[in-house]
N, CA, C and O atoms as a Tinker XYZ file with bonds, in Angstrom:
   328  protein
     1  N    -20.389000   56.120000  115.361000    73     2
     2  CA   -20.620000   54.814000  114.764000    64     1     3
     3  C    -22.125000   54.535000  114.748000    63     2     4     5
     4  O    -22.800000   54.679000  115.767000    81     3
     5  N    -22.632000   54.142000  113.605000    73     3     6
     6  CA   -24.045000   53.838000  113.455000    64     5     7
     7  C    -24.312000   52.407000  113.894000    63     6     8     9
     8  O    -23.649000   51.469000  113.452000    81     7
     9  N    -25.282000   52.264000  114.763000    73     7    10
    10  CA   -25.662000   50.929000  115.238000    64     9    11
    11  C    -27.013000   50.555000  114.651000    63    10    12    13
    12  O    -27.852000   51.419000  114.396000    81    11
    13  N    -27.209000   49.295000  114.445000    73    11    14
    14  CA   -28.497000   48.797000  113.981000    64    13    15
    15  C    -29.386000   48.632000  115.196000    63    14    16    17
    16  O    -29.066000   47.875000  116.112000    81    15
    17  N    -30.500000   49.342000  115.200000    73    15    18
    18  CA   -31.430000   49.276000  116.319000    64    17    19
    19  C    -32.670000   48.445000  116.001000    63    18    20    21
    20  O    -33.265000   47.829000  116.885000    81    19
    21  N    -33.045000   48.440000  114.740000    73    19    22
    22  CA   -34.239000   47.712000  114.308000    64    21    23
    23  C    -33.928000   46.913000  113.054000    63    22    24    25
    24  O    -33.225000   47.387000  112.161000    81    23
    25  N    -34.459000   45.699000  112.993000    73    23    26
    26  CA   -34.321000   44.844000  111.809000    64    25    27
    27  C    -35.732000   44.519000  111.324000    63    26    28    29
    28  O    -36.545000   43.977000  112.073000    81    27
    29  N    -36.012000   44.850000  110.079000    73    27    30
    30  CA   -37.293000   44.522000  109.464000    64    29    31
    31  C    -37.109000   43.222000  108.692000    63    30    32    33
    32  O    -36.318000   43.158000  107.750000    81    31
    33  N    -37.836000   42.196000  109.090000    73    31    34
    34  CA   -37.693000   40.863000  108.494000    64    33    35
    35  C    -38.965000   40.526000  107.720000    63    34    36    37
    36  O    -39.982000   40.184000  108.325000    81    35
    37  N    -38.920000   40.620000  106.374000    73    35    38
    38  CA   -40.085000   40.242000  105.575000    64    37    39
    39  C    -40.248000   38.723000  105.589000    63    38    40    41
    40  O    -39.287000   37.982000  105.385000    81    39
    41  N    -41.464000   38.280000  105.830000    73    39    42
    42  CA   -41.737000   36.856000  106.014000    64    41    43
    43  C    -42.709000   36.371000  104.938000    63    42    44    45
    44  O    -43.783000   36.945000  104.753000    81    43
    45  N    -42.318000   35.307000  104.233000    73    43    46
    46  CA   -43.225000   34.698000  103.255000    64    45    47
    47  C    -43.459000   33.210000  103.541000    63    46    48    49
    48  O    -44.123000   32.522000  102.766000    81    47
    49  N    -42.915000   32.721000  104.650000    73    47    50
    50  CA   -43.109000   31.359000  105.145000    64    49    51
    51  C    -42.465000   30.281000  104.274000    63    50    52    53
    52  O    -42.759000   29.097000  104.437000    81    51
    53  N    -41.604000   30.676000  103.368000    73    51    54
    54  CA   -40.901000   29.702000  102.525000    64    53    55
    55  C    -39.786000   29.047000  103.337000    63    54    56    57
    56  O    -39.404000   29.562000  104.388000    81    55
    57  N    -39.259000   27.916000  102.861000    73    55    58
    58  CA   -38.141000   27.277000  103.560000    64    57    59
    59  C    -36.925000   28.202000  103.681000    63    58    60    61
    60  O    -36.250000   28.197000  104.710000    81    59
    61  N    -36.642000   28.984000  102.656000    73    59    62
    62  CA   -35.487000   29.889000  102.731000    64    61    63
    63  C    -35.733000   31.004000  103.743000    63    62    64    65
    64  O    -34.796000   31.465000  104.394000    81    63
    65  N    -36.968000   31.436000  103.880000    73    63    66
    66  CA   -37.311000   32.445000  104.882000    64    65    67
    67  C    -37.113000   31.874000  106.285000    63    66    68    69
    68  O    -36.539000   32.535000  107.152000    81    67
    69  N    -37.581000   30.668000  106.505000    73    67    70
    70  CA   -37.420000   30.025000  107.812000    64    69    71
    71  C    -35.941000   29.833000  108.134000    63    70    72    73
    72  O    -35.531000   29.996000  109.283000    81    71
    73  N    -35.136000   29.488000  107.124000    73    71    74
    74  CA   -33.701000   29.304000  107.337000    64    73    75
    75  C    -33.027000   30.632000  107.664000    63    74    76    77
    76  O    -32.061000   30.661000  108.427000    81    75
    77  N    -33.517000   31.716000  107.105000    73    75    78
    78  CA   -32.937000   33.034000  107.348000    64    77    79
    79  C    -33.212000   33.532000  108.763000    63    78    80    81
    80  O    -32.502000   34.410000  109.253000    81    79
    81  N    -34.221000   32.991000  109.420000    73    79    82
    82  CA   -34.585000   33.434000  110.770000    64    81    83
    83  C    -33.411000   33.318000  111.737000    63    82    84    85
    84  O    -33.230000   34.186000  112.591000    81    83
    85  N    -32.622000   32.273000  111.617000    73    83    86
    86  CA   -31.469000   32.100000  112.507000    64    85    87
    87  C    -30.465000   33.244000  112.341000    63    86    88    89
    88  O    -29.896000   33.714000  113.326000    81    87
    89  N    -30.244000   33.692000  111.105000    73    87    90
    90  CA   -29.322000   34.787000  110.852000    64    89    91
    91  C    -29.877000   36.110000  111.381000    63    90    92    93
    92  O    -29.135000   36.942000  111.902000    81    91
    93  N    -31.178000   36.289000  111.239000    73    91    94
    94  CA   -31.819000   37.505000  111.749000    64    93    95
    95  C    -31.715000   37.537000  113.275000    63    94    96    97
    96  O    -31.403000   38.576000  113.858000    81    95
    97  N    -31.978000   36.399000  113.919000    73    95    98
    98  CA   -31.854000   36.332000  115.381000    64    97    99
    99  C    -30.428000   36.635000  115.824000    63    98   100   101
   100  O    -30.221000   37.358000  116.799000    81    99
   101  N    -29.459000   36.097000  115.127000    73    99   102
   102  CA   -28.052000   36.309000  115.482000    64   101   103
   103  C    -27.674000   37.780000  115.322000    63   102   104   105
   104  O    -27.022000   38.354000  116.195000    81   103
   105  N    -28.080000   38.387000  114.212000    73   103   106
   106  CA   -27.780000   39.803000  113.993000    64   105   107
   107  C    -28.438000   40.656000  115.073000    63   106   108   109
   108  O    -27.833000   41.611000  115.561000    81   107
   109  N    -29.653000   40.324000  115.442000    73   107   110
   110  CA   -30.351000   41.069000  116.493000    64   109   111
   111  C    -29.616000   40.937000  117.818000    63   110   112   113
   112  O    -29.508000   41.908000  118.567000    81   111
   113  N    -29.113000   39.751000  118.111000    73   111   114
   114  CA   -28.370000   39.541000  119.353000    64   113   115
   115  C    -27.057000   40.323000  119.358000    63   114   116   117
   116  O    -26.687000   40.915000  120.372000    81   115
   117  N    -26.367000   40.323000  118.240000    73   115   118
   118  CA   -25.086000   41.035000  118.145000    64   117   119
   119  C    -25.280000   42.535000  118.366000    63   118   120   121
   120  O    -24.514000   43.165000  119.095000    81   119
   121  N    -26.294000   43.093000  117.741000    73   119   122
   122  CA   -26.506000   44.538000  117.800000    64   121   123
   123  C    -27.467000   44.973000  118.903000    63   122   124   125
   124  O    -27.653000   46.168000  119.134000    81   123
   125  N    -28.076000   44.005000  119.583000    73   123   126
   126  CA   -29.087000   44.367000  120.565000    64   125   127
   127  C    -30.282000   45.028000  119.903000    63   126   128   129
   128  O    -30.901000   45.931000  120.466000    81   127
   129  N    -30.599000   44.568000  118.703000    73   127   130
   130  CA   -31.645000   45.190000  117.895000    64   129   131
   131  C    -32.999000   44.522000  118.112000    63   130   132   133
   132  O    -33.095000   43.377000  118.552000    81   131
   133  N    -34.010000   45.264000  117.793000    73   131   134
   134  CA   -35.386000   44.770000  117.832000    64   133   135
   135  C    -35.730000   44.231000  116.449000    63   134   136   137
   136  O    -35.375000   44.840000  115.440000    81   135
   137  N    -36.416000   43.099000  116.396000    73   135   138
   138  CA   -36.821000   42.493000  115.128000    64   137   139
   139  C    -38.320000   42.703000  114.942000    63   138   140   141
   140  O    -39.121000   42.425000  115.834000    81   139
   141  N    -38.676000   43.199000  113.766000    73   139   142
   142  CA   -40.079000   43.354000  113.402000    64   141   143
   143  C    -40.349000   42.468000  112.195000    63   142   144   145
   144  O    -39.672000   42.575000  111.172000    81   143
   145  N    -41.339000   41.594000  112.318000    73   143   146
   146  CA   -41.735000   40.745000  111.200000    64   145   147
   147  C    -42.815000   41.461000  110.399000    63   146   148   149
   148  O    -43.687000   42.119000  110.966000    81   147
   149  N    -42.751000   41.328000  109.095000    73   147   150
   150  CA   -43.787000   41.890000  108.236000    64   149   151
   151  C    -44.156000   40.845000  107.190000    63   150   152   153
   152  O    -43.290000   40.204000  106.595000    81   151
   153  N    -45.456000   40.691000  106.982000    73   151   154
   154  CA   -45.956000   39.761000  105.964000    64   153   155
   155  C    -47.007000   40.494000  105.144000    63   154   156   157
   156  O    -47.952000   41.055000  105.700000    81   155
   157  N    -46.850000   40.493000  103.853000    73   155   158
   158  CA   -47.793000   41.142000  102.955000    64   157   159
   159  C    -48.650000   40.053000  102.325000    63   158   160   161
   160  O    -48.140000   39.036000  101.855000    81   159
   161  N    -49.949000   40.280000  102.323000    73   159   162
   162  CA   -50.842000   39.320000  101.689000    64   161   163
   163  C    -51.912000   40.067000  100.924000    63   162   164   165
   164  O    -52.169000   41.244000  101.177000    81   163
   165  N    -52.523000   39.382000  100.000000    73   163   166
   166  CA   -53.590000   39.960000   99.179000    64   165   167
   167  C    -54.900000   39.802000   99.931000    63   166   168   169
   168  O    -55.435000   38.698000  100.034000    81   167
   169  N    -55.409000   40.889000  100.447000    73   167   170
   170  CA   -56.624000   40.877000  101.248000    64   169   171
   171  C    -57.805000   40.293000  100.481000    63   170   172   173
   172  O    -58.724000   39.725000  101.072000    81   171
   173  N    -57.770000   40.436000   99.178000    73   171   174
   174  CA   -58.895000   39.967000   98.370000    64   173   175
   175  C    -58.529000   38.756000   97.519000    63   174   176   177
   176  O    -59.077000   38.554000   96.436000    81   175
   177  N    -57.603000   37.964000   98.020000    73   175   178
   178  CA   -57.220000   36.740000   97.331000    64   177   179
   179  C    -58.279000   35.673000   97.602000    63   178   180   181
   180  O    -58.416000   35.188000   98.726000    81   179
   181  N    -59.001000   35.328000   96.589000    73   179   182
   182  CA   -60.075000   34.354000   96.746000    64   181   183
   183  C    -60.501000   33.879000   95.360000    63   182   184   185
   184  O    -60.130000   34.458000   94.339000    81   183
   185  N    -61.273000   32.831000   95.356000    73   183   186
   186  CA   -61.847000   32.429000   94.088000    64   185   187
   187  C    -63.270000   32.979000   94.035000    63   186   188   189
   188  O    -63.891000   33.214000   95.071000    81   187
   189  N    -63.766000   33.176000   92.854000    73   187   190
   190  CA   -65.069000   33.814000   92.667000    64   189   191
   191  C    -66.198000   33.012000   93.309000    63   190   192   193
   192  O    -67.215000   33.588000   93.695000    81   191
   193  N    -66.041000   31.719000   93.429000    73   191   194
   194  CA   -67.085000   30.875000   94.010000    64   193   195
   195  C    -67.388000   31.276000   95.453000    63   194   196   197
   196  O    -68.536000   31.193000   95.890000    81   195
   197  N    -66.367000   31.712000   96.195000    73   195   198
   198  CA   -66.580000   32.123000   97.586000    64   197   199
   199  C    -67.560000   33.285000   97.685000    63   198   200   201
   200  O    -68.295000   33.394000   98.666000    81   199
   201  N    -67.577000   34.147000   96.683000    73   199   202
   202  CA   -68.442000   35.329000   96.729000    64   201   203
   203  C    -69.915000   34.988000   96.521000    63   202   204   205
   204  O    -70.779000   35.826000   96.779000    81   203
   205  N    -70.216000   33.781000   96.063000    73   203   206
   206  CA   -71.612000   33.359000   95.948000    64   205   207
   207  C    -72.172000   32.991000   97.317000    63   206   208   209
   208  O    -73.383000   33.041000   97.533000    81   207
   209  N    -71.294000   32.626000   98.231000    73   207   210
   210  CA   -71.711000   32.157000   99.548000    64   209   211
   211  C    -71.584000   33.243000  100.606000    63   210   212   213
   212  O    -72.416000   33.341000  101.509000    81   211
   213  N    -70.528000   34.069000  100.490000    73   211   214
   214  CA   -70.250000   35.084000  101.514000    64   213   215
   215  C    -69.946000   36.428000  100.858000    63   214   216   217
   216  O    -69.645000   36.508000   99.667000    81   215
   217  N    -70.034000   37.474000  101.666000    73   215   218
   218  CA   -69.723000   38.806000  101.152000    64   217   219
   219  C    -68.208000   38.979000  101.018000    63   218   220   221
   220  O    -67.422000   38.246000  101.617000    81   219
   221  N    -67.834000   39.961000  100.222000    73   219   222
   222  CA   -66.419000   40.253000  100.013000    64   221   223
   223  C    -65.741000   40.615000  101.329000    63   222   224   225
   224  O    -64.602000   40.209000  101.559000    81   223
   225  N    -66.400000   41.355000  102.181000    73   223   226
   226  CA   -65.796000   41.736000  103.461000    64   225   227
   227  C    -65.570000   40.520000  104.358000    63   226   228   229
   228  O    -64.582000   40.476000  105.090000    81   227
   229  N    -66.458000   39.539000  104.316000    73   227   230
   230  CA   -66.268000   38.312000  105.108000    64   229   231
   231  C    -65.079000   37.513000  104.601000    63   230   232   233
   232  O    -64.292000   36.994000  105.393000    81   231
   233  N    -64.946000   37.415000  103.296000    73   231   234
   234  CA   -63.824000   36.693000  102.695000    64   233   235
   235  C    -62.512000   37.400000  103.034000    63   234   236   237
   236  O    -61.530000   36.750000  103.391000    81   235
   237  N    -62.495000   38.725000  102.923000    73   235   238
   238  CA   -61.292000   39.496000  103.236000    64   237   239
   239  C    -60.916000   39.354000  104.704000    63   238   240   241
   240  O    -59.737000   39.216000  105.029000    81   239
   241  N    -61.902000   39.387000  105.594000    73   239   242
   242  CA   -61.625000   39.227000  107.025000    64   241   243
   243  C    -61.046000   37.844000  107.315000    63   242   244   245
   244  O    -60.131000   37.710000  108.126000    81   243
   245  N    -61.576000   36.824000  106.655000    73   243   246
   246  CA   -61.041000   35.477000  106.840000    64   245   247
   247  C    -59.588000   35.404000  106.362000    63   246   248   249
   248  O    -58.748000   34.798000  107.027000    81   247
   249  N    -59.290000   36.016000  105.215000    73   247   250
   250  CA   -57.921000   36.021000  104.688000    64   249   251
   251  C    -56.976000   36.718000  105.670000    63   250   252   253
   252  O    -55.861000   36.251000  105.901000    81   251
   253  N    -57.423000   37.825000  106.241000    73   251   254
   254  CA   -56.600000   38.558000  107.200000    64   253   255
   255  C    -56.355000   37.713000  108.448000    63   254   256   257
   256  O    -55.232000   37.672000  108.950000    81   255
   257  N    -57.372000   37.047000  108.948000    73   255   258
   258  CA   -57.217000   36.201000  110.136000    64   257   259
   259  C    -56.272000   35.030000  109.875000    63   258   260   261
   260  O    -55.453000   34.688000  110.728000    81   259
   261  N    -56.385000   34.420000  108.703000    73   259   262
   262  CA   -55.487000   33.318000  108.347000    64   261   263
   263  C    -54.036000   33.788000  108.274000    63   262   264   265
   264  O    -53.133000   33.109000  108.762000    81   263
   265  N    -53.817000   34.950000  107.663000    73   263   266
   266  CA   -52.455000   35.489000  107.558000    64   265   267
   267  C    -51.909000   35.828000  108.940000    63   266   268   269
   268  O    -50.742000   35.559000  109.224000    81   267
   269  N    -52.733000   36.414000  109.801000    73   267   270
   270  CA   -52.298000   36.761000  111.161000    64   269   271
   271  C    -51.930000   35.498000  111.941000    63   270   272   273
   272  O    -50.911000   35.467000  112.631000    81   271
   273  N    -52.757000   34.460000  111.832000    73   271   274
   274  CA   -52.474000   33.200000  112.533000    64   273   275
   275  C    -51.173000   32.578000  112.047000    63   274   276   277
   276  O    -50.380000   32.075000  112.843000    81   275
   277  N    -50.959000   32.615000  110.746000    73   275   278
   278  CA   -49.737000   32.043000  110.179000    64   277   279
   279  C    -48.506000   32.830000  110.636000    63   278   280   281
   280  O    -47.470000   32.242000  110.946000    81   279
   281  N    -48.623000   34.148000  110.677000    73   279   282
   282  CA   -47.518000   34.981000  111.135000    64   281   283
   283  C    -47.234000   34.746000  112.619000    63   282   284   285
   284  O    -46.075000   34.657000  113.023000    81   283
   285  N    -48.275000   34.648000  113.421000    73   283   286
   286  CA   -48.093000   34.377000  114.851000    64   285   287
   287  C    -47.443000   33.019000  115.084000    63   286   288   289
   288  O    -46.598000   32.877000  115.968000    81   287
   289  N    -47.831000   32.026000  114.299000    73   287   290
   290  CA   -47.233000   30.696000  114.401000    64   289   291
   291  C    -45.741000   30.744000  114.047000    63   290   292   293
   292  O    -44.917000   30.127000  114.721000    81   291
   293  N    -45.407000   31.479000  112.989000    73   291   294
   294  CA   -44.006000   31.637000  112.584000    64   293   295
   295  C    -43.225000   32.337000  113.690000    63   294   296   297
   296  O    -42.111000   31.933000  114.024000    81   295
   297  N    -43.807000   33.372000  114.247000    73   295   298
   298  CA   -43.161000   34.112000  115.326000    64   297   299
   299  C    -42.881000   33.210000  116.522000    63   298   300   301
   300  O    -41.783000   33.247000  117.076000    81   299
   301  N    -43.839000   32.414000  116.922000    73   299   302
   302  CA   -43.663000   31.526000  118.071000    64   301   303
   303  C    -42.642000   30.435000  117.803000    63   302   304   305
   304  O    -41.886000   30.061000  118.700000    81   303
   305  N    -42.608000   29.920000  116.580000    73   303   306
   306  CA   -41.664000   28.835000  116.293000    64   305   307
   307  C    -40.248000   29.330000  116.043000    63   306   308   309
   308  O    -39.290000   28.661000  116.430000    81   307
   309  N    -40.093000   30.485000  115.407000    73   307   310
   310  CA   -38.757000   30.969000  115.035000    64   309   311
   311  C    -38.180000   31.996000  116.011000    63   310   312   313
   312  O    -36.962000   32.148000  116.103000    81   311
   313  N    -39.050000   32.701000  116.737000    73   311   314
   314  CA   -38.603000   33.720000  117.678000    64   313   315
   315  C    -39.301000   33.563000  119.019000    63   314   316   317
   316  O    -39.989000   34.478000  119.470000    81   315
   317  N    -39.130000   32.409000  119.660000    73   315   318
   318  CA   -39.808000   32.194000  120.946000    64   317   319
   319  C    -39.279000   33.157000  122.005000    63   318   320   321
   320  O    -38.108000   33.535000  121.991000    81   319
   321  N    -40.145000   33.536000  122.900000    73   319   322
   322  CA   -39.736000   34.419000  124.001000    64   321   323
   323  C    -38.901000   33.631000  125.001000    63   322   324   325
   324  O    -39.119000   32.439000  125.218000    81   323
   325  N    -37.955000   34.314000  125.594000    73   323   326
   326  CA   -37.132000   33.679000  126.623000    64   325   327
   327  C    -35.914000   33.162000  126.040000    63   326   328
   328  O    -35.086000   32.588000  126.748000    81   327
């Protein structure tokens, strides 16, 4: 019998995504599975005006930090430890 050991949960922070978290948690509990969150973002998502003030690498680093913070916040609110 094949058991689910890992669940990959794509996260886009939408209301439907947040609502799905309860089902993902329940499935993980039933199967004793590990949940991995994944969020894809555009590293170079910016408006051209930002490039007059900062370098492309600075803008990209800021975008990455913002996405990481948002993902960590989602993780803490929807999948708290304990």
